[in-house]
VOVODO-487117 format. One record per residue: residue in three letters; x, y, z of N, C-alpha, C in turn. Coordinates in steps of 0.02 Angstrom, whole numbers, plus 32768, in hexadecimal, padded with zeros to 4 digits. Layout:
! residues N
ALAXYZXYZXYZ/...
This chain:
! residues 377
MET4AC4D823EBCC4AF1D81AEB924ACAD829EB52/SER4AE8D84DEB234AC5D861EAE64ABBD826EAB7/GLU4A88D82DEA8C4A77D7F8EA5C4AAED7EEEA28/MET4AD0D825EA174B03D823E9E34B37D858E9F2/SER4B74D84FE9DB4BA9D880E9E34BBFD897E99D/VAL4BB8D8D8E9914BCBD8F4E9504C03D927E95B/GLY4C40D915E9484C79D941E9514C77D97BE921/PHE4CA0D9AEE9304CA1D9EAE9074CCED9E2E8CA/TYR4CFFD9B5E8CF4D30D9ACE8994D30D965E87F/GLY4D42D95DE8404D45D91BE8224D8BD908E80B/HIS4DBED923E82C4E04D919E8164E17D8CFE80F/VAL4E07D8A9E8424E1ED863E8424DF8D83BE80D/ARG4DB7D848E8074D91D825E7D34DADD836E78E/GLN4DBDD874E7844DD8D889E7434E1AD866E735/TYR4E45D862E7664E85D840E75D4E7BD7F7E74B/ARG4E4ED7D6E76F4E43D78FE7624E28D784E71C/ASN4E00D7B3E7034DE2D7ABE6C04E15D7ACE688/ILE4E4BD7D4E6914E7FD7D8E65D4EC4D7CAE67A/GLN4EC6D79FE6AC4F05D791E6CF4F3CD77AE6A0/SER4F2DD750E6714F61D737E6454F81D76EE61B/GLU4F59D79FE6064F73D7D6E5DD4F9FD804E607/ILE4F87D814E6444FAED83FE6704FEFD81DE685/ASP4FEAD7DEE6995025D7BAE6B05059D7B3E678/ALA5041D7AAE63B5070D7A4E6025097D7E4E5F8/ASN5076D81DE5FF5098D85DE5F750C8D86AE630/ILE50B4D859E66D50E1D861E6A6511FD836E69D/LYS5115D7F8E689514ED7CBE67E517CD7E6E647/ARG515ED801E6125186D81EE5DC51B1D857E5F5/VAL5194D882E61F51BBD8BAE63A51F2D8A1E668/LEU51E2D874E6955213D85BE6C5524ED839E6A1/GLU523FD814E66C5274D7F2E648529CD820E61A/SER5280D85AE60B52A4D889E5E052DED8ABE605/GLY52D7D8B1E6485309D8D4E66F5305D920E669/GLU52D2D939E64652CAD982E63D5288D996E65C/TYR528BD9BAE6935250D9C7E6BB523ADA10E6BE/VAL5264DA3DE6A75254DA84E6A85262DAA1E663/GLN522DDABBE6445231DAD7E6005250DAA5E5CF/GLY523CDA67E5D75253DA32E5AB5223DA25E572/PRO5229D9EDE5515201D9DEE51551B6D9D9E523/MET51A2D9BEE55D515BD9B8E56C513BD9FDE576/ASN5160DA29E5965147DA6EE59F513EDA90E55B/LYS516FDA88E530516BDAA7E4ED5130DA8AE4C6/GLN5126DA49E4CC50EEDA29E4A950ABDA45E4C2/PHE50A5DA48E5045065DA60E5205058DAA9E50D/GLU508BDAD2E50E5082DB18E4FB5068DB1FE4B4/LYS5081DAF5E4875068DAF5E4425020DADDE43F/GLU5011DAA9E4654FCCDA90E4674F9CDAC4E484/LEU4FB3DAE7E4B64F8ADB1AE4D64F7ADB53E4A6/ALA4FADDB6BE4834FA3DBA0E4514F73DB88E41B/ALA4F7CDB4BE4024F52DB31E3CD4F0ADB29E3E5/PHE4F00DB15E4234EBDDB0DE43E4E97DB4FE43A/HIS4EBADB86E4484E9BDBC8E4484E9BDBE9E403/GLY4EBDDBCAE3D34EC4DBEAE3924EF0DC27E395/MET4F22DC26E3C24F4FDC5FE3CD4F96DC4BE3BB/LYS4FC2DC7DE3B85007DC71E3A45033DC56E3DD/HIS5027DC6EE41A5056DC60E4505032DC46E48F/GLY504EDC12E4AC503ADBFAE4EE5078DBFAE519/ILE5075DC1BE55350AFDC21E57F509DDC06E5C4/GLY50BADBCFE5D850ACDBB2E61950D1DBD7E650/VAL50AFDBE4E68750CDDC05E6C150B9DBE0E701/GLY50D0DBFBE73A50C8DBD7E7795081DBD0E792/ASN5057DC03E7855012DC01E79D4FEADC38E77A/GLY4FAADC3AE7874F7FDC6AE7664F8BDCB1E77B/THR4F9EDCBCE7B94FADDCFFE7D14FE9DD1BE7AD/ASP501DDCF3E7A75059DD08E7825048DD17E739/ALA501ADCF2E71C5008DCFCE6D64FEEDD43E6CC/ILE4FC1DD5AE6F84FA7DD9EE6F34FDEDDD1E6FF/TRP5004DDC7E7345038DDF6E747506DDDFCE710/LEU5083DDC5E6F450B7DDC7E6C1509CDDE6E680/ALA505DDDD9E670503FDDF9E635503DDE44E63E/LEU502CDE5BE679502BDEA3E6875071DEC0E67F/MET50A3DE9FE69A50E7DEB7E69550FFDEB8E64D/ALA50ECDE86E6275100DE84E5E050E3DEBEE5B9/LEU50AADED8E5D0508BDF11E5B050A3DF53E5CC/GLY50D3DF4FE5FA50F0DF8CE61650C5DFAEE64B/ILE5098DF88E669506ADFA4E69B5087DF9AE6E0/GLY508BDFD1E70650A9DFCEE7485097E00AE772/PRO50C4E021E79D50B7E059E7CA509DE097E7A5/GLY506AE0B6E7C0504CE0F1E7A25014E0E2E771/ASP500CE0A2E75F4FD8E08DE7314F9CE071E757/GLU4F63E070E7354F26E054E7524F0AE01EE724/VAL4EECDFEAE7434ECFDFB3E71E4E89DFA5E73A/ILE4E58DFA1E70F4E12DF99E7244DFEDF4EE722/THR4DDFDF38E7594DC0DEF5E75B4D84DEFAE788/HIS4D66DEC1E79B4D29DEC5E7C44D33DEA5E808/ALA4D04DEB5E8354D0FDEABE87D4CFCDE66E896/ASN4CD9DE3EE86F4CBFDDFFE8894CE2DDC1E86C/THR4D20DDCAE8574D45DD90E83F4D77DD79E874/PHE4DA0DD48E8634DD2DD30E8924E06DD66E89E/PHE4E20DD68E8DA4E4EDD9CE8F04E8CDDA3E8C3/ALA4EA2DD6BE8A54EE0DD6CE87F4EDEDD9AE842/THR4EA3DDA7E8274EA0DDD4E7ED4EB9DE19E800/ALA4EA0DE33E8384EB7DE74E8504EFEDE70E86B/GLU4F0EDE3AE88C4F50DE30E8A94F87DE34E875/ALA4F7BDE16E83A4FADDE17E8054FBBDE5FE7ED/ILE4F87DE88E7ED4F90DECFE7DA4FBCDEF2E80D/TRP4FB0DEE5E84D4FD9DF03E8825021DEEBE87E/ILE502BDEABE870506FDE91E86B5095DEB4E833/ALA5072DEC4E7FD5092DEE8E7C650A1DF31E7D8/GLY5086DF48E8105093DF8CE827505DDFBEE812/ALA502ADFA6E7EF4FF5DFD2E7D84FBCDFD6E80B/THR4F8CE001E7FE4F53E00BE8294F16DFE6E80D/THR4EF6DFBFE8374EB9DF9BE8234E7DDFC9E82B/VAL4E56DFCFE7F64E19DFF6E7F84DDEDFC6E7F0/LEU4DB4DFC2E8224D7EDF92E8234D3BDFB2E810/VAL4D17DF90E7E44CD4DFA6E7D24CA4DF6CE7DE/ASP4C64DF78E7D14C32DF47E7E24C2CDF11E7AC/CYS4C0BDEDBE7BF4BFCDEA5E7904BB6DEADE774/ASP4BA9DE8BE73E4B66DE87E7234B3CDE5CE752/PRO4AFFDE71E7644AD8DE4BE7954AC4DE05E77E/LYS4AC1DDFAE73C4AAFDDB8E7234AECDD8BE719/THR4B1CDDA1E6F14B54DD76E6DF4B88DD71E716/LYS4B8CDDA4E7424BBEDDAAE7774C03DDBDE75B/CYS4C0ADDC3E7194C48DDDBE6FB4C48DE28E6FD/ILE4C80DE46E6EB4C86DE8FE6ED4C4FDEAFE6C4/ASP4C32DEE5E6DD4BFDDF0AE6BA4C1EDF3EE68D/PRO4C1BDF35E64B4C3BDF65E61E4C22DFACE626/THR4BE4DFB4E63C4BC8DFF8E6434BE8E01EE67D/LYS4C0CDFFBE6A84C2CE01BE6E24C75E02DE6D5/ILE4C90E017E69D4CD8E01EE6914CEDE066E682/GLU4CC9E087E6554CE0E0C9E63F4CE5E0FCE677/ALA4CB8E0F7E6A94CBBE126E6E14CFBE11DE70A/ALA4D1BE0E4E7044D58E0D5E72A4D98E0E7E705/ILE4D92E0FAE6C64DCDE108E69D4DE8E14DE6AD/THR4E2AE151E6B94E4DE190E6C44E8AE191E696/PRO4EAEE1C9E6944EECE1CAE66C4F1FE196E681/LYS4F18E17AE6BD4F47E147E6D54F32E100E6C1/THR4EF6E0F8E6A84EDDE0B5E6984F03E098E65D/LYS4F1AE05BE6644F40E03AE62F4F20DFFAE616/ALA4EF6DFDAE6404EDBDF99E62B4E9ADF89E64E/ILE4E76DF5AE6304E3ADF3DE64E4E45DEF2E653/ILE4E33DED5E68D4E37DE8CE6954DF2DE71E6A3/PRO4DCFDE5BE66F4D8FDE38E67B4D9CDDF0E691/VAL4D73DDD7E6BD4D79DD92E6D54D3DDD6BE6BB/HIS4D4BDD32E69D4D15DD07E6854CFEDCDCE6BF/LEU4CD6DCFBE6EA4CC6DCE0E72B4C98DCA4E727/TYR4CA8DC71E74F4C82DC33E7564C80DC0AE716/GLY4CA2DC20E6E14CA2DBFBE6A24C7CDC1CE66A/GLN4C63DC58E6764C3DDC7DE6444C64DCBAE62D/CYS4C67DCC4E5EB4C8DDCFCE5CF4C6FDD3FE5E3/ALA4C9BDD6EE5F04C86DDB4E5F74C73DDCEE5B2/ASP4C54DE09E5B14C3DDE27E5724C7ADE46E54E/MET4CA1DE1CE52D4CDFDE33E50F4CD6DE66E4D6/PRO4CA4DE60E4AA4C9CDE93E4774C93DED9E494/ALA4C6BDEDFE4C94C60DF20E4E94CA0DF39E50B/ILE4CC4DF0CE52B4D03DF1EE54C4D38DF33E519/LYS4D3CDF0EE4E34D6CDF1EE4AE4D5EDF63E490/LYS4D1EDF72E4874D0CDFB4E46B4D23DFECE498/ILE4D18DFE4E4D94D2FE017E5094D7AE01DE509/ALA4D9CDFE4E5094DE5DFE3E5094E02E006E4CB/ASP4DE5DFF9E4924DFDE019E4554DF1E064E456/GLN4DB9E079E4704DAAE0C1E4734DDBE0E6E4A0/HIS4DF2E0C5E4D44E1DE0E6E5054E66E0CDE501/LYS4E75E0A6E4CE4EB9E08CE4C34ED3E067E501/LEU4EACE037E5174EBDE00FE5524ECCDFC7E53D/PHE4EF8DFA6E5634F04DF5FE55A4ECBDF37E57B/VAL4EC2DEFAE5634E91DECCE5824EB5DE8AE58F/ILE4EB2DE74E5CD4ECCDE32E5E14E91DE0AE5FD/GLU4E81DDD3E5DF4E4BDDA9E5F64E63DD79E62D/ASP4E44DD7DE6674E50DD4CE69C4E22DD11E68E/ASN4E3FDCDDE6714E17DCA3E65D4E25DC66E688/ALA4E34DC72E6C84E42DC3AE6F54E06DC0CE6FD/GLN4DC9DC26E6F04D8DDBFEE6FC4D66DBEDE6BC/GLY4D7FDC03E6824D58DBFBE6454D7ADBD5E60D/PHE4DA6DBA7E61E4DCBDB82E5EA4D99DB5DE5BD/ASP4D9ADB6CE57B4D6FDB4EE5494D2ADB70E546/ALA4D21DBA7E56A4CE3DBCEE5634CE6DBF8E523/ALA4CAEDC14E5104CACDC3FE4D44C6FDC6BE4D7/GLY4C72DCA3E4B34C39DCCEE4AB4C10DCB9E46F/ASP4BDBDCDFE4604BB2DCCEE4274BD2DCE0E3E5/THR4BFCDD15E3E54C1DDD2BE3A84C68DD30E3AF/PHE4C84DD19E3E74CCCDD21E3F34CE7DCE6E41B/LYS4D28DCDCE4134D4CDCABE43B4D77DCCFE46E/ILE4D85DCADE4A44DB2DCC9E4D74DF6DCD4E4B7/GLY4E11DD0FE4C14E54DD20E4A84E54DD4CE46B/GLU4E21DD49E4414E24DD6DE4024E14DDB8E409/LEU4DF9DDCDE4434DE8DE13E44C4E12DE33E484/SER4E4DDE17E4904E78DE31E4C64EC0DE2DE4B1/ASP4EEBDE4BE4DB4F33DE48E4CF4F51DE07E4E9/ALA4F33DDEDE51D4F4BDDADE5394F14DD8EE563/THR4F15DD4CE5674EE9DD25E5924F14DD00E5C4/THR4EFFDD01E6034F25DCDDE6364EF8DCA7E654/THR4F18DC73E66C4EF1DC3DE68B4F18DC1DE6C5/SER4EF4DBFAE6EE4F10DBD4E7254F02DB8AE719/PHE4F33DB60E72B4F2ADB18E7254F2BDAF6E769/ILE4F1BDB1CE79F4F18DAFCE7E04EE3DAC6E7DD/ILE4EE9DA93E8064EC4DA55E7FE4E78DA5EE7F8/GLN4E5ADA8FE81A4E11DA95E8194DF5DAB4E7DA/LYS4E20DACCE7AC4E07DAEAE76F4DECDAB5E73F/ASN4DC5DACCE70D4DABDA9DE6DB4DE3DA75E6BC/LEU4E1BDA96E6AC4E58DA75E6974E8CDA82E6CD/GLY4E9ADA4FE6F64EC6DA59E72E4EFBDA22E733/THR4F35DA34E74C4F6ADA04E7584F6AD9EEE7A0/PHE4F97D9C2E7B34F9AD9AAE7F84FC9D9D8E81F/GLY4FB2DA15E8294FDADA48E84A4FC6DA8BE830/ASP4FF7DAB4E81E4FE9DAF8E8085013DB09E7CB/SER4FF7DB31E79F501ADB4CE7654FEADB79E740/GLY5002DB9CE70E4FD8DBC9E6E74FF6DBD6E6A3/ALA4FD6DC02E67D4FEFDC10E63A4FD4DC53E620/ILE4FF6DC6DE5EE4FE1DCA7E5C84FDADC90E580/VAL4FA3DCA3E55F4F99DC94E5194F8FDCD7E4F5/THR4FB4DCE1E4BE4FB2DD22E49D4FC7DD1DE454/ASN4FB1DD4EE42D4FCBDD58E3E95000DD8EE3E7/ASN500BDDAEE4205039DDE7E4255081DDCDE42C/ASP50AADDDAE3FA50F0DDC1E3FB5118DDE0E433/GLN510ADE1FE444512FDE40E479511FDE21E4BD/ILE50DFDE13E4CA50CCDDF2E50950EDDDAEE50D/ASN50ECDD8AE4D6510CDD47E4D45157DD4CE4E5/LYS5179DD7AE4C551C1DD82E4CF51D2DD96E517/VAL51AFDDC8E53051BFDDE3E57251ACDDB2E5AA/THR5172DD93E5A5515FDD65E5DB518BDD27E5DD/ARG51A3DD11E5A451D1DCD8E5A45213DCEBE5C7/LEU5228DD29E5C05263DD40E5E45254DD48E62F/LEU521DDD69E63F520DDD77E6855203DD38E6AE/ARG51E7DD04E69051D8DCC7E6B65217DCA0E6C9/ALA5250DCAEE6AA528DDC87E6B552C9DCB5E6C0/HIS52C4DCE0E6F252FCDD0AE7075316DD36E6CF/GLY52EADD49E6A052FFDD74E6695331DD53E63B/SER532DDD11E6355361DCEDE610534BDCD8E5CA/PRO536BDCF2E596535DDCDBE5525389DC9FE53E/ALA53BEDC93E56453EDDC5DE5565412DC4CE596/ARG5430DC13E5985454DBFCE5D45489DC2FE5E9/ASN5488DC40E62A54B8DC6EE64954AEDCB7E635/VAL547ADCC5E60F546BDD0AE5FC542CDD20E621/HIS5430DD57E64753F8DD6BE67153EDDDB7E670/SER53AFDDCAE67D539DDE0FE68A5369DE0CE6C1/PHE5345DE42E6CC5312DE43E70052DBDE10E6F1/GLY52CADDE7E7225296DDB5E7185283DD93E759/TYR525EDD5CE7535245DD37E78D524DDCECE780/ASN5231DCC4E7AB5230DC7CE7A251E8DC64E7A4/SER51CADC5CE76A5184DC48E767517ADC1EE729/ARG5187DBDDE7305186DBB1E6F55156DB77E6FF/LEU5139DB61E6C8510FDB25E6C8513CDAE8E6C0/ASP5140DAC0E6F3516BDA85E6F15150DA51E6C0/ASP517DDA28E6A55169D9F7E672513AD9C1E68D/LEU513FD9AFE6CC5110D97EE6E750C9D999E6E3/HIS50C0D9D9E6F7507ED9F7E6F25069D9FDE6A9/ALA5097DA0FE67E5088DA15E636506FD9D2E61B/GLY508FD99CE630507AD95AE6185034D948E630/ILE5025D957E66E4FE2D94AE6894FAED973E663/LEU4FBDD9B3E6584F8ED9DFE6354F85D9CBE5EC/SER4FBBD9B5E5CD4FB6D99FE5884F87D964E581/ALA4F8CD935E5AF4F5FD8FBE5AE4F16D910E5BA/LYS4F0CD93EE5E94EC9D953E5FB4EA8D97EE5C5/MET4ED0D9A8E5A44EB2D9D8E5764E90D9B7E53B/LYS4EA4D97AE52B4E83D954E4F54E3AD945E507/HIS4E2AD949E5474DE7D937E55E4DBED974E575/ILE4DDBD9AFE5754DBCD9E8E5974D79D9FAE578/HIS4D72D9F8E5374D32DA0AE5184CFBD9D9E52C/GLU4D0BD999E52D4CDBD966E5434CC9D970E58C/TRP4CFCD97CE5B64CEFD987E5FD4CC2D9C4E608/ASN4CCFD9F9E5E34CA6DA34E5EB4C5FDA28E5D2/ASN4C58D9FFE59F4C14D9EBE5894BEFD9C7E5C1/ASN4C14D99EE5E74BF5D97DE6214BDFD9B0E655/ARG4C09D9E1E6624BF7DA16E6914BB7DA39E67B/ILE4BB3DA48E63A4B77DA69E6204B3ADA3DE62B/GLN4B42D9FCE6204B0BD9CCE62B4AF4D9CEE674/TRP4B24D9CEE6A34B12D9CEE6EA4AF4DA11E6FE/ALA4B0DDA47E6E24AF0DA89E6F14AA8DA8CE6DA/ASP4A9ADA72E69F4A55DA70E6864A29DA46E6B3/ARG4A45DA0FE6CD4A1ED9E3E6F94A10DA06E73C/TYR4A43DA28E7574A38DA50E79449FFDA83E788/THR4A05DAA8E75249D5DADDE744498FDAC2E73D/ALA4988DA89E71B4946DA6AE713492BDA53E757/GLY4957DA39E7814942DA1FE7C24935DA53E7F7/LEU494DDA8FE7EC4946DAC4E81E4915DAFBE80A/GLN48F4DAF2E7D248C4DB24E7BB488EDB2FE7EF/GLY487ADB6FE7F74844DB7FE8244858DB8BE86C/ALA4899DB87E87B48AFDB94E8C0489FDBDCE8D4/LYS488DDBE4E914487DDC27E92E48B5DC44E959/SER48DDDC19E978490FDC32E9A74953DC3FE986/PHE4959DC2EE9454997DC3DE9214989DC44E8D7/THR49B6DC67E8B449AFDC70E86C49E5DC48E848/LEU49D8DC38E8094A04DC0EE7E24A32DC38E7B6/PRO4A6BDC1CE7A24A9BDC42E7794A7EDC52E734/TYR4A96DC8BE71A4A80DCA3E6D94AB4DC91E6A4/GLN4A9DDC7BE66B4AC9DC6CE6334AB8DC99E5F9/VAL4AEADCBCE5DE4ADEDCE8E5A64ACBDCBEE569/PRO4A94DCCEE5484A7FDCA6E50E4AB5DCA5E4D8/GLY4AC4DC6AE4BE4AF5DC62E48A4B3CDC59E4A2/TYR4B4ADC66E4E14B8DDC5EE4FD4B98DC14E510/ARG4BD7DBFEE50B4BE9DBBCE5264C03DBC7E56D/HIS4BD9DBB9E59D4BE9DBBEE5E44C04DB7AE5F9/VAL4C41DB78E6144C60DB38E6244C5BDB25E66E/TRP4C37DB4DE6944C23DB3AE6D84C5DDB23E704/HIS4C8FDB4EE7094CC2DB41E73C4CA0DB3CE780/LEU4C70DB67E78B4C47DB64E7C84BFEDB6BE7B6/TYR4BD4DB48E7DB4B8BDB51E7D64B76DB75E815/VAL4B66DBB5E80E4B5CDBE1E8494B13DBF7E84D/ILE4AF2DBE5E8844AB0DBFFE8934AB8DC39E8C4/GLU4A84DC62E8CB4A87DC9AE8FA4A49DC99E926/VAL4A53DC9AE9684A1BDC9AE99649F9DCDDE995/THR49B7DCDDE99F4992DD1CE9A14999DD40E9E4/ASN49ABDD1AEA1849B6DD37EA5A49FEDD2AEA6E/PRO4A2ADD5DEA684A71DD53EA784A7EDD38EABE/GLN4A51DD48EAED4A5BDD31EB334A54DCE6EB3A/LYS4A37DCC5EB084A2EDC7DEB0A4A61DC57EAE0/ARG4A8EDC7CEABE4ABDDC5BEA914AE9DC28EAB4/ASP4B0ADC3DEAE94B38DC10EB0B4B14DBD4EB2A/ALA4AD8DBDFEB424AB0DBA8EB5E4A9EDB76EB27/PHE4A8FDB8FEAEC4A7FDB64EAB24ABCDB39EAA0/VAL4AF7DB59EA9D4B34DB34EA8D4B41DAFEEAC2/ASP4B3ADB10EB014B45DADFEB374B14DAA5EB32/TRP4AD6DAB4EB224AA2DA80EB1C4AB2DA50EAE3/LEU4AC8DA6CEAAA4ADADA42EA724B15DA14EA84/VAL4B48DA30EAA54B83DA09EAB84B6FD9D0EAE7/LYS4B43D9E0EB174B2DD9ACEB464B05D975EB24/ASN4AE9D987EAEA4AC2D956EAC44AEAD937EA8B/GLY4B2CD93CEA8F4B58D919EA614B69D93EEA21/VAL4B54D97EEA1C4B62D9A6E9E04B99D9D8E9F1/ASP4BD2D9D0E9D24C0CD9FBE9E24C06DA3EE9BD/ALA4BD7DA67E9D34BCEDAAAE9B64C02DADAE9D2/LYS4C12DB0EE9AB4C43DB3FE9C04C2CDB85E9AB/THR4C54DBB8E9BB4C45DBFCE9A44C80DC18E97D/HIS4C71DC38E9444CA3DC58E9194C84DC9AE900/TYR4C97DCD1E9124CCADCE4E9444CA5DD0EE976/SER4CA1DCF7E9B44C73DD12E9E54C8ADD54EA04/ILE4CC7DD6AE9F54CDFDDACEA0A4CF8DDCFE9CB/ALA4CD7DE04E9B74CECDE29E97B4D32DE46E986/ILE4D56DE53E9504D9CDE68E9554DA4DEA5E982/HIS4D7ADED8E9794D82DF15E9A04D6CDF0DE9E8/GLN4D4DDED5E9F84D38DEC7EA3D4D6BDE9BEA63/GLN4D9FDE87EA404DD3DE5EEA5F4DFEDE89EA8E/ALA4E15DE6AEAC54E3FDE8EEAF54E80DEA5EAD5/GLY4E98DE7FEAA34ED7DE90EA834ED1DEBFEA48/TYR4E96DEDCEA3D4E8CDF09EA054EB3DF4AEA0F/PRO4EE0DF5CE9E14F0BDF97E9EB4EEADFD9E9D6/TRP4EBFDFF2E9FF4E9DE031E9F04ECFE068E9E3/GLY4EBDE096E9B74EE9E0CFE9A94F0FE0C5E969/LYS4F51E0C7E96D4F7AE0C4E9314F73E081E90D/GLY4F69E04BE9324F68E009E9144F27DFF7E8F3/ALA4EF0E016E9074EAFE002E8EC4E79E035E8FC/ARG4E47E037E8D34E0DE061E8E04DCFE043E8BE/VAL4D95E058E8D64D55E042E8BB4D35E07EE899/VAL4D18E072E85E4CF5E0A6E83A4CABE096E837/GLY4C82E0C3E8534C3AE0BAE8524C22E084E881/SER4BE3E074E87D4BC6E040E8A64BDDDFFBE88E/VAL4BEBDFD0E8BD4BFADF8AE8AD4BC7DF5DE8D1/ALA4B89DF74E8D14B54DF51E8F54B48DF0CE8DA/ASN4B4DDF03E8994B42DEC1E87C4B78DE90E892/ALA4BB6DEA8E8924BEEDE7EE8A84BE6DE6BE8F2/GLU4BD2DE9AE91B4BC9DE8DE9624B8FDE5DE96E/HIS4B5BDE64E9474B21DE36E94C4B36DDF0E938/ASN4B5CDDEBE9024B74DDAAE8EA4B9EDD88E920/ALA4BCADDAEE9404BF5DD92E9754BCDDD7AE9B0/ALA4B98DD9EE9C04B71DD8FE9FD4B3FDD56E9F3/THR4B2FDD45E9B54AF9DD15E9A94B0EDCD5E984/CYS4B4CDCD1E96C4B5FDC9AE93F4B69DC58E964/ILE4B54DC22E9434B63DBDEE9584B75DBB6E91A/SER4BAEDB94E91C4BC4DB6AE8E44BB2DB22E8F2/LEU4B8CDB04E8C54B7BDABDE8CB4BB0DA92E8A9/PRO4BB8DA54E8BB4BEADA29E89A4BE2DA2AE84F/MET4C1ADA35E82B4C18DA39E7E24C5ADA1FE7C5/TYR4C57D9E7E7A54C91D9CCE7814C78D998E74F/ALA4CA1D98AE71F4C8CD95FE6E84C79D919E6FF/GLU4C98D901E7354C91D8BBE7494C56D8B0E779/LEU4C2DD8E2E7844BF0D8D8E7AB4BC4D8A3E78A/THR4B95D887E7AF4B64D85AE7934B20D87AE797/ALA4AF1D861E76F4AADD87BE7704A8FD873E7B6/ALA4A9DD83BE7D74A82D82FE81A4A9DD863E84B/GLU4ADCD876E8454AF9D8A8E8724ADBD8EDE866/VAL4AD4D900E8264AB6D941E8174A6ED943E830/ASP4A49D90FE8264A04D90DE83C4A00D90FE889/TYR4A2FD8EFE8AA4A2FD8F1E8F44A3CD938E90D/VAL4A6DD95AE8EF4A7CD99FE9034A3FD9CBE8F7/ALA4A20D9C4E8BD49E4D9ECE8AE49ACD9DDE8E0/ARG49A4D99EE8F2496FD98CE921497BD9ABE966/LYS49BAD9ABE97C49C9D9C9E9BD49BFDA15E9BB/CYS49CEDA34E98349C2DA7BE97C4977DA8BE97E/ARG494FDA60E95F4906DA6AE96048EADA5FE9A6/GLU4906DA2EE9CA48EFDA23EA0F48FCDA61EA39/TRP4936DA7FEA314944DABDEA554912DAF3EA41/ASP4907DAF8EA0148DBDB2CE9E74894DB26EA03/MET487CDAEAEA0C4837DAE0EA24482DDAFBEA6A/THR4861DAFDEA92485ADB15EAD74879DB59EAE3/ASN4899DB77EAAF48BBDBB7EAB948A8DBECEA86/ALA4876DBDFEA5E4861DC0FEA2B4842DC4DEA4B/
């Protein structure tokens, strides 16, 4: 039996810490009798826009829909191409396919694991309409470089910010260098509800208008419809998120503290490398990802940690283009080498990371990682 058990998620601890605030909002929604696009949803959308310093916040069903609906609002569909990178979660590429466009995958930066801006221009064709950088693991992509390329080639930029809520660059904020920012509020995110939902944040009035129609059966008013879907952020989720968002900056500061403690405790390891943080960036550590130096030992390392009470996981151990469901041909293609993305997929291990960790838990995880390192370097 292990000395300590350190779970991967802190959902229940987080709820207990602010239970009265969450319960009050849930009660308010239940007693209002308005559960879909009601007053709590409208309140949260305003709070979400204000948090980002943007004009519009649009709640939708999930993070995948947020990307897909943003693409559709920009008129991107069949015959168009959208560039993203190969080592992110499958849904980024999936949303492009759902919109009917072709996903074009390029490599990631070997340090940040975000899209490598130097690989983008080689992937641009007359069919290219947009770039989707992903703020992977909680660290911003190089948005100034991406914005410069987009402007030169007249391309849209949609930020996939499912993992970087409250992150920032050294000279820029998320959202200010793109046409739209999308996010996911599934429970495991830095800001998550008890279930699934997502949002689009934008200054673009057209995106705001069209996505609000698309998310609700194309309806601008009762009994009036056009082409659309059903993808709405319910008021119960909005109430939970509204309560939590008041604490998100503090919670992310806690994550930063634990990441620093991990890094200090794991210095000098030989069998794995530590995550890189861009100087001056606010990295909010959705995930703390180490990479083994020997990919053949990765799964054994994860199993050993789990057996020793550390609920380690892998994100994302199969790159998008290596998935069995990858639609080669018309639906997707790879441009150039994606060796960095493939290496990241083959070597990554995510250690427990959430605001409600304790110093003793972080130190225990670090100690178990060092024990492995001593016999596997």
